[in-house]
C-alpha positions in Angstrom: 42.4 13.9 65.9 41.4 12.3 62.6 44.2 10.5 60.7 44.0 10.6 56.9 44.3 7.5 54.8 47.4 8.9 53.2 49.0 9.3 56.7 48.2 5.7 57.5 49.7 4.5 54.3 52.9 6.5 54.9 53.1 5.1 58.4 52.7 1.6 57.1 55.3 2.0 54.4 57.8 3.5 56.9 57.2 0.9 59.6 59.5 -1.5 57.8 62.4 -3.0 59.6 64.6 -1.4 57.0 66.0 2.0 58.1 64.7 4.9 56.2 66.7 8.0 55.3 66.2 10.9 57.7 66.8 13.3 54.8 63.7 12.1 52.9 60.1 13.0 53.7 57.9 10.1 54.4 55.7 10.7 51.4 58.6 10.0 49.0 57.7 6.3 49.7 54.2 7.0 48.5 55.4 8.7 45.4 57.8 5.8 44.6 55.0 3.2 45.0 52.7 5.3 42.7 55.4 5.4 40.1 55.9 1.6 40.5 52.2 1.0 40.1 52.0 3.1 36.9 55.2 1.5 35.5 53.9 -2.1 36.1 50.6 -1.1 34.4 52.6 -0.2 31.3 53.2 -3.4 29.3 56.6 -2.4 28.0 57.2 -5.6 26.1 59.2 -5.6 22.8 56.9 -5.0 19.9 54.0 -3.4 21.8 55.2 0.2 21.3 54.5 1.1 25.0 57.9 2.3 26.1 57.7 5.8 24.6 54.4 6.4 26.5 56.0 5.3 29.8 59.0 7.5 29.0 56.8 10.5 28.5 55.0 9.8 31.8 58.3 9.4 33.7 59.5 12.6 32.2 56.4 14.3 33.6 57.2 13.0 37.1 60.7 14.5 36.9 59.4 17.9 35.7 56.9 18.0 38.5 59.8 17.4 40.9 61.7 20.4 39.5 63.6 19.2 36.5 63.5 21.7 33.6 62.1 20.5 30.3 65.4 21.3 28.7 67.2 18.9 31.0 65.1 15.9 29.8 65.3 14.2 26.4 63.4 11.3 25.0 65.2 9.6 22.2 63.2 7.6 19.7 64.8 4.2 18.8 62.6 2.2 16.4 59.4 1.3 18.2 61.0 2.0 21.6 62.8 4.9 23.2 65.5 6.0 25.7 65.2 8.8 28.3 68.0 11.1 29.4 67.6 13.4 32.3 70.4 15.6 33.6 70.5 16.9 37.2 73.0 19.8 37.2 75.7 19.8 39.9 77.8 22.6 41.3 80.9 21.8 39.2 79.9 21.3 35.6 83.5 20.5 34.7 83.3 17.2 36.6 82.3 14.2 34.5 78.8 13.0 35.5 77.6 10.1 37.5 75.2 8.0 35.3 72.3 6.1 36.9 71.2 3.3 34.5 67.9 1.3 34.6 65.7 -0.1 31.9 62.0 0.5 31.2 61.2 -2.6 29.2 60.2 -6.1 30.5 59.9 -9.6 29.1 56.6 -10.9 28.0 54.0 -12.3 30.4 50.8 -14.2 29.6 47.8 -13.5 31.8 46.6 -17.2 31.6 49.9 -18.4 33.1 49.9 -16.0 36.1 47.9 -16.3 39.3 47.4 -12.5 39.1 47.3 -10.0 36.3 51.0 -9.5 35.4 50.4 -5.9 34.3 48.9 -4.7 37.5 50.7 -4.1 40.8 49.1 -6.3 43.4 50.1 -6.6 47.0 49.5 -10.1 48.5 51.3 -12.5 50.9 53.8 -9.9 51.9 54.9 -9.2 48.3 54.3 -6.8 45.4 53.5 -8.8 42.3 53.9 -7.7 38.7 55.9 -8.3 35.5 59.1 -6.4 35.7 58.7 -5.5 39.4 62.1 -6.9 40.2 63.6 -6.6 36.7 63.8 -3.8 37.0 60.9 -1.4 37.5 61.3 -1.4 41.3 64.7 0.4 41.2 63.5 2.5 38.2 60.7 3.8 40.4 62.9 4.4 43.4 65.4 6.5 41.3 62.7 8.6 39.6 61.0 9.3 42.9 64.2 10.0 44.7 65.7 12.3 42.0 62.4 14.2 41.8 62.4 14.6 45.6 66.0 15.7 45.8 65.6 18.3 43.0 62.4 19.7 44.6 64.1 20.0 47.9 66.9 22.1 46.5 69.7 19.6 46.9 72.6 20.3 44.6 75.2 17.6 44.0 78.8 18.4 43.5 78.8 16.8 40.0 76.0 16.2 37.5 73.8 13.2 37.8 72.4 11.7 34.6 69.5 9.4 34.7 69.7 7.0 31.6 66.7 4.9 31.0 67.0 2.3 28.2 64.0 0.9 26.4 65.0 -2.5 25.0 67.5 -4.1 27.4 65.5 -7.3 27.3 65.8 -7.6 23.5 68.1 -5.8 21.1 69.7 -3.1 23.4 69.7 -0.7 20.5 68.7 2.2 22.8 71.5 1.2 25.2 74.0 1.6 22.3 72.6 5.1 21.7 72.9 6.0 25.4 76.4 4.7 25.8 77.6 6.6 22.8 75.9 9.8 24.1 77.5 9.4 27.5 81.1 8.7 26.5 83.4 10.4 29.0 81.1 9.9 32.0 82.8 9.3 35.3 80.9 6.3 36.5 77.8 4.2 35.8 75.7 2.8 38.6 73.1 0.4 37.3 70.0 -0.7 39.3 69.6 -3.9 37.5 71.3 -6.3 40.0 68.0 -7.6 41.4 67.7 -8.9 44.9 70.5 -9.3 47.4 70.2 -12.7 49.1 68.5 -13.6 52.4 69.5 -16.8 54.0 67.3 -19.6 55.5 67.6 -17.8 58.9 65.9 -14.8 57.5 69.0 -12.6 57.7 70.7 -10.8 54.8 73.7 -12.7 53.6 75.6 -10.2 51.4 75.2 -7.2 49.1 76.1 -8.1 45.5 78.1 -5.7 43.3 78.2 -6.7 39.6 81.5 -5.5 38.1 81.6 -7.7 35.0 79.5 -9.9 32.7 79.9 -12.5 30.1 79.5 -11.7 26.4 76.1 -12.7 24.9 76.4 -14.5 21.6 73.9 -16.6 19.6 74.9 -18.9 16.7 72.8 -20.6 14.1 73.8 -24.2 13.2 72.5 -25.5 9.9 72.9 -28.8 8.0 71.6 -28.9 4.4 71.0 -32.0 2.2 69.4 -32.7 -1.2 66.5 -34.5 0.6 64.3 -36.9 -1.3 61.5 -39.4 -0.7 61.2 -40.8 2.8 60.8 -44.3 1.3 64.4 -44.1 0.1 66.5 -43.1 3.2 70.0 -41.8 2.8 73.0 -41.9 5.1 73.3 -38.1 5.0 70.1 -37.2 6.8 70.2 -33.5 7.9 68.3 -34.1 11.1 70.5 -37.0 12.3 73.7 -35.1 11.4 72.5 -32.0 13.3 71.4 -34.1 16.3 74.7 -35.9 16.5 76.6 -32.6 16.3 74.4 -31.0 19.0 75.0 -34.1 21.2 78.7 -33.5 21.0 78.3 -29.8 21.7 76.1 -30.6 24.7 78.7 -32.9 26.2 81.5 -30.4 25.7 82.8 -28.3 28.6 84.8 -25.2 28.0 87.8 -24.7 30.3 87.5 -23.2 33.8 89.0 -19.8 34.4 88.9 -17.5 37.4 89.4 -13.7 37.4 89.6 -11.2 40.3 85.8 -10.7 40.4 84.9 -14.4 40.5 87.7 -15.1 43.0 86.4 -12.5 45.4 82.9 -13.7 45.0 83.7 -17.4 45.6 85.8 -16.5 48.6 82.8 -14.5 50.0 80.3 -17.3 49.5 82.6 -20.1 50.8 81.9 -19.6 54.5 78.2 -20.2 54.0 78.6 -23.3 51.8 78.0 -26.8 53.1 81.3 -28.5 54.3 82.3 -30.3 51.1 81.7 -27.3 48.9 83.3 -24.9 51.3 86.5 -27.0 51.4 86.5 -27.2 47.6 86.0 -23.4 47.2 88.8 -22.8 49.6 91.1 -25.0 47.7 90.1 -23.7 44.3 90.5 -20.0 45.3 93.9 -20.7 46.5 95.0 -22.3 43.3 94.0 -25.9 43.3 92.9 -27.2 39.9 92.7 -30.9 40.5 89.8 -32.8 38.9 88.1 -33.5 42.2 88.1 -29.9 43.3 86.9 -28.6 39.9 84.2 -31.3 39.8 82.8 -30.2 43.2 82.9 -26.5 42.5 81.3 -26.7 39.1 78.6 -29.1 40.3 77.0 -25.9 41.5 75.1 -24.4 38.5 75.8 -20.8 39.4 79.5 -21.3 40.1 79.9 -23.3 36.9 78.2 -20.5 34.9 80.6 -17.8 36.1 83.7 -19.9 35.8 83.5 -21.0 32.1 82.1 -20.1 28.8 78.8 -22.0 28.3 76.9 -22.8 25.1 73.4 -24.4 25.1 71.0 -25.3 22.4 67.8 -23.3 22.8 65.8 -23.7 19.6 65.4 -26.4 16.9 63.7 -26.8 13.5 64.0 -29.2 10.6 62.3 -30.9 7.7 59.4 -29.7 5.5 57.1 -32.7 5.1 56.4 -36.0 7.0 57.0 -38.1 3.9 60.2 -36.3 2.7 63.8 -36.5 3.7 64.8 -33.3 5.4 66.5 -30.8 3.2 67.6 -28.6 6.1 67.8 -28.8 9.9 68.8 -25.9 12.1 69.4 -25.2 15.7 70.0 -22.0 17.8 72.9 -22.2 20.3 73.2 -19.5 22.8 76.6 -18.8 24.4 77.7 -16.8 27.4 81.4 -16.1 26.9 83.9 -15.2 29.6 85.4 -11.8 29.4 88.7 -11.8 27.5 87.6 -14.7 25.2 86.9 -13.7 21.6 83.5 -14.8 20.2 85.2 -16.0 17.0 87.3 -18.4 19.1 84.1 -19.8 20.6 82.5 -20.3 17.2 85.6 -22.1 15.9 85.5 -24.3 19.0 81.9 -25.2 18.3 82.8 -26.2 14.8 85.7 -28.4 16.1 83.5 -30.1 18.7 80.6 -30.6 16.3 82.9 -32.5 13.9 80.3 -32.4 11.1 81.7 -31.3 7.7 78.2 -30.5 6.5 77.5 -28.1 9.4 77.5 -24.4 8.8 77.8 -22.0 11.9 77.1 -18.3 11.8 76.4 -15.6 14.4 72.8 -14.4 14.3 73.9 -10.8 15.1 77.1 -8.9 15.5 78.8 -10.0 18.7 80.7 -7.7 21.0 81.9 -8.0 24.6 83.3 -5.6 27.1 86.0 -5.7 29.8 85.3 -6.1 33.5 85.3 -3.0 35.6 88.1 -2.5 38.2 87.1 -3.1 41.9 87.4 0.6 42.7 87.8 1.4 46.3 85.8 4.7 46.1 82.8 2.9 44.6 82.9 0.1 47.1 83.4 2.6 50.0 80.2 4.4 48.9 78.2 1.2 48.5 79.5 0.2 52.0 78.1 3.4 53.6 74.7 2.9 51.8 74.4 -0.8 52.8 75.5 0.0 56.4 72.3 2.0 57.0 70.3 -1.2 57.2 72.9 -4.0 57.5 76.1 -2.7 59.2 79.1 -4.8 58.2 77.3 -6.9 55.7 79.8 -8.4 53.2 80.0 -6.8 49.8 80.6 -9.4 47.1 81.9 -8.5 43.7 80.1 -10.5 41.0 80.4 -11.4 37.4 77.0 -11.8 35.8 76.3 -14.8 33.5 73.5 -12.8 32.0 73.5 -9.5 30.1 72.9 -5.9 31.3 73.2 -2.4 29.9 76.6 -2.2 31.5 78.0 -4.2 28.6 77.8 -1.1 26.3 78.9 1.4 29.0 82.0 -0.7 29.7 82.7 -1.0 26.0 82.5 2.9 25.9 85.3 3.0 28.5 83.1 3.8 31.5 83.5 1.9 34.8 80.1 0.4 35.4 78.6 -1.5 38.4 75.2 -3.1 39.1 73.7 -2.9 42.6 70.5 -3.9 44.2 68.5 -2.0 46.8 66.4 -4.7 48.3 66.8 -8.2 49.8 64.9 -11.4 49.2 65.2 -15.1 49.5 66.5 -16.7 46.3 63.5 -19.1 46.2 61.2 -16.0 46.0 63.0 -14.5 43.1 61.0 -15.0 39.9 62.6 -12.5 37.5 61.6 -13.3 33.9 59.3 -16.0 35.4 55.8 -16.4 36.6 54.5 -14.3 39.5 57.5 -12.0 39.7 57.7 -10.2 43.0 59.5 -8.0 45.5 59.0 -7.7 49.3 56.1 -5.3 50.0 58.1 -3.5 52.7 61.2 -2.9 50.6 60.4 0.7 49.4 61.7 2.7 52.4 64.9 0.8 52.7 65.5 1.0 49.0 65.0 4.8 49.0 67.4 5.1 51.9 70.0 3.1 50.1 69.8 5.1 46.9 69.8 8.4 48.8 72.9 7.6 50.7 74.7 6.1 47.7 74.0 9.1 45.4 75.0 11.7 48.0 78.2 9.8 48.7 79.1 9.4 45.0 78.4 13.1 44.2 80.3 14.6 47.1 83.5 16.2 46.1 
C-alpha cells in the first residue's frame, strides 16, 4: 500500500510525546502548521500595513471551517486592524468566552538573523520565525481549532468570541476597541503567555497562568538651558544636569510589595531554587522583610521585577552642535508599575529622586493600569484538566507579568482575564522579541490538545 506524503507528515506531527486530543482529526495539526507558516510569512510589523491582509486571510480560514460571513468582522484601526469572530453557543443569554491573541509582531532585520525571520523554517528541532512564540503559534492553534470544531458540528454551551488585536506590540489601539466592544464578556483567555518552563532535566516544571500585570508608563525627562559657546562653559550644563539626575534615578529602588499572585508564584518556584534562594523565598513568603532576605530574593532579576515598580532609562539625546553648549538634553525612562500604584505617584517620586529643579518630567502618552484578576477556582480547574492531558499533576503557578499584554484593557473593562501557554520550552531557548525566535517543532499536537480540552471545559454549562 502506498502512503501519501500528507499521511507521512500527519504521522510525524502526531508522533510527539505530547498527547493529542482524541476528539481532533490528525490533519488538524497540518492545518495549524499551514496557518502558522502563512502567518509568519506576513510581516505584521507596525507601520508596514500588513495586519489587515493577514486578518482577511485568517477570516477566510474560519469561513472555510464553517463560520458564517456575518459572524466575522474586521475592524480597521489606523493602518492596522482587529478581527472579531463569534462562534454561537446553545444558550445565547450566557456571556461569551473571549479568546485573545494578537496578529502583530516586533521588527526583525534579515541581516541580524541566521535565517529569514519572515519564513517558517524547521531546523535543529525548532520552528523558527519572527512572532512564532509571540504569539503566532497560539494564534494559529486557535484559528485551526475553531475552524475544525465548527466544521465538525460541535456546539458549545456559551458563545466563543475570537478577538485578534493588530497592534499589541505598539499602541494597543485595536485592543482598546476590542475591549470596549466586548464589555460584559464572561471571561478572557489570552494565548500570549509564551512558553511554560522545562528544567535542566528535560521535564516540564510548571504551567504558568498570568492573572495580573504591571502598568506600562513612559516618561520624558528634559533639562533646558540658554546654551552658548563651548569656549565659555557654564555651571548649568543641560547634559551634566540630566546625567546626574539619571544617575540618582538609576540608583533608586522602589519599595518591595507582594500580592496574592506573586506570593503564590514565589511559593511555587521555591522548591526548585538553589538552597540559599529557596530559604530566602520561604522566609519572604511567610512575612520576613529583613534586609538580608529582601537582598537575596531581589537579586534574582525576575523576582525583583515582579515585586517592585521599576524605572529604567531607555533613550537619550542632547545638544545640537559640537562647539555649542547644550540647550536641551532629554531622556526616556520606561516604568513598569505595580498594580494598585498610581502612575502620577511614580512620576512625583521620579521628580523627588532626580532632585534637579531644572528637570521637567511628563508622560509621553496617557497612562492607565488595570486591577489583577482573581484566582478563580473554575478557571484554574479548567486549566488543570487541560494541562493534565500531557503533564498530570504539574503545578499551576499564578503569575504577574512585568510586561504588557492585551489583558490590560480587558481587565480595565471589568472582565476577568488570564494568559496561558500551550507549549513547553527551556528558558534558554526562548527568544521572544529577540534573534532567531523559535518554538519546539513537535509542539503542535500537544498545543491543539490543550486548547481543545480547555475550550470544551470552559464552555460546558
